[in-house]
C-alpha positions as CSV (number, residue, x, y, z in Angstrom):
1,M,6.0,16.0,-6.2
2,T,3.6,13.3,-7.3
3,S,1.0,12.0,-4.9
4,F,-1.2,9.0,-5.2
5,T,-4.1,8.1,-2.9
6,V,-5.7,4.7,-3.1
7,I,-8.8,3.8,-1.1
8,G,-9.4,0.2,0.1
9,H,-13.1,0.1,0.9
10,I,-12.9,-3.4,2.3
11,A,-9.2,-3.7,3.2
12,C,-8.6,-5.2,6.6
13,T,-7.2,-2.7,9.2
14,D,-5.5,-5.2,11.5
15,A,-3.1,-8.1,11.1
16,S,-5.7,-10.9,11.3
17,F,-5.5,-11.9,7.7
18,S,-3.0,-14.4,6.2
19,L,-0.3,-13.3,3.8
20,Q,-1.3,-16.3,1.7
21,D,-4.8,-14.9,1.3
22,L,-4.4,-11.2,0.5
23,P,-7.2,-11.1,-2.0
24,G,-9.7,-12.8,0.3
25,K,-9.4,-12.2,4.0
26,G,-7.2,-9.1,3.4
27,G,-10.0,-7.4,1.5
28,R,-8.1,-7.1,-1.8
29,M,-4.9,-6.1,-0.1
30,D,-3.1,-7.5,-3.1
31,L,-4.4,-4.6,-5.2
32,L,-3.3,-2.1,-2.7
33,C,0.2,-3.6,-2.6
34,R,0.4,-3.5,-6.4
35,A,-0.7,0.1,-6.4
36,V,2.1,1.1,-4.0
37,A,4.7,-0.8,-6.0
38,S,3.5,0.7,-9.3
39,S,3.6,4.2,-7.9
40,L,7.0,4.0,-6.3
41,F,9.2,1.6,-8.2
42,L,11.4,2.4,-11.2
43,S,13.2,-0.3,-13.2
44,H,16.3,0.1,-11.0
45,G,15.3,2.3,-8.1
46,I,12.6,4.2,-6.2
47,R,10.8,7.4,-7.3
48,K,12.1,9.8,-4.7
49,D,9.6,12.5,-5.6
50,T,6.5,10.4,-5.0
51,I,4.1,9.8,-2.1
52,C,1.5,7.0,-2.0
53,D,-1.2,7.1,0.6
54,I,-3.3,4.0,1.3
55,I,-6.6,4.6,3.1
56,L,-8.0,1.5,4.7
57,L,-11.7,1.6,5.4
58,G,-12.5,-2.1,6.2
59,P,-13.1,-3.7,9.5
60,P,-12.4,-3.8,12.4
61,N,-10.9,-0.2,12.8
62,P,-11.8,1.8,9.6
63,G,-10.1,5.0,8.8
64,R,-6.4,3.9,8.8
65,I,-4.0,5.8,6.6
66,I,-0.6,4.4,5.6
67,R,1.9,6.8,3.8
68,F,4.7,5.6,1.6
69,D,7.1,8.5,1.0
70,G,9.6,7.7,-1.8
71,S,12.2,10.0,-0.3
72,A,12.1,8.3,3.1
73,L,12.0,4.6,1.9
74,R,15.1,2.5,2.5
75,S,16.1,-1.1,1.7
76,L,13.1,-1.7,-0.5
77,S,13.3,-3.9,-3.5
78,P,10.8,-4.5,-6.2
79,D,11.5,-8.2,-6.2
């Protein structure tokens, strides 16, 4: 089992940011999304033996953890 942990020190912890502004108001949420994609996606599938944890430490509610478990993901496409 491979495990990745990525810490977002300024990543927003609520849905107040726009999807059009992930690098700005989202607190570099674009980098966190890229880290999840890079850790889980193969060229034609998902790594089933991988877990990626994202720790969000930004405002307004710091200390949120989001877990992406490759063995539990369904209907996810790299496109």
